[in-house]
N, C-alpha and C positions, 0 to 999 in steps of 0.2 A: 692568368690565363684560364679562364672559366668556359671559354668554349671554340670549338673549331673554325667559328670564321672570327673570332681576335688572332690566332694562329695564322690562318689564309689574310688576315690583311695587313697583321707581323712580317709576314714573307713578301709582300705584295713591296711594303715601304721598303723591305730592305734591298731585294733584286734592282730597283732603284736606286737607290747611293748605291751599289756595286756598276749600274751600267754608268751612273755617272765619270765613274774614273774610267772605263773598260769600253764601253758602247762606238761604236762608226756613226758620225755625229758632227752635225754643221759647224761648230764649235768645239774646239779644246781653251778649259782657260787653266789658267795657272797659279797659284800664289803663294808667293817667296814666303817660305815659312824655316830659316834661319832663324838663328839668336834676334837679330837685329829684327827681323821681320813679328815674330813673337813677342820682343818686346814692345812694338811698334802697334801694336793692337790686329793683328794678323787673325787670328785664329778666333775673335768673333764676325772680322769679312766671310773669311773661309765658310764660317758656319751658315750668315747671311746669304751665301751664296749656292750654298746647299740647299738651306731649306726654298728660296724661291724661284731652283732649278727643277727642285721636285713639284713644287704646288705647282708649277704651272707648267711643267712638262715641255721646259724646253729644249730644245736639238743640241744640247751640248755634253763634254766630261769634264770634271774636273778635279785636278789633280794640285799636291803638292810641289811645292821643288826647294829647294837650299837656297844659297845668298845668288839675285838677280846680277847683284854688284852696285845698287845705289842705295846704301843703307841711311842716307839722310832723306830720303823721299817713300819710304816706307810707311804701312803696307804696300807692296806692291802687285798688281794685278796684273799680268799677263794674255790678250786672247789672241789664240789663232784660228785662223778661217780655213777653210776648207784647200784654200788654195797656198796656206803657209802663212800670208800677212800676219802680220805682228800690229798689236795694237800695246802699247804697255799706256797702263792708268796706276796712277801716285800720288800718294798720304790717301788711301781711303779707307771709310768708313763703312760700318757695315749697312748703312740709308745711302749713300754711295756708291755702295760695291750691289744694292740691288734697283738701284735706280740703272745703273749699268746693263745687269742682266734686262730688265724690261726694255731699255731702246737698243741696246748695243745686240743680244744673242734674239731679243723679242722679235724688233722690229728691222736690225739690220743696221741703223744707224751710229756713229763712233760718238762717245761723247766726247768729243773736243775739251771742254773744259777740265776734266781728269785725264787728260793724256801727256806722257815726261813733256811736251815744247811747250806745254800749254798753262800750266801751274805754274802761280806767283810763290815763293815763301812770305 
């Protein structure tokens, strides 16, 4: 840290990250981070979601959870809207996570091709 401006910038970035966990937003995103999810690559997915949400300032919170129950389809991402409707995305990687953020969170369009009923193994 070399200046007050750098410290203020760091503070603003940190505040945005905290709001992603606890804010009053249009969407709540949950990433399965149990052992199976982490082994399948959930951490880079979580990081991609956070980076995209922070950069684009989407109205969403992002949280981690334990086992969602579909280990063979990890990494899993669940998106809840304000009405409590849930969309479960499966076999997600960082690129798919960014697409989900841009389409579902940014535009309100569910990305059907990654949902639990649509993915073919």
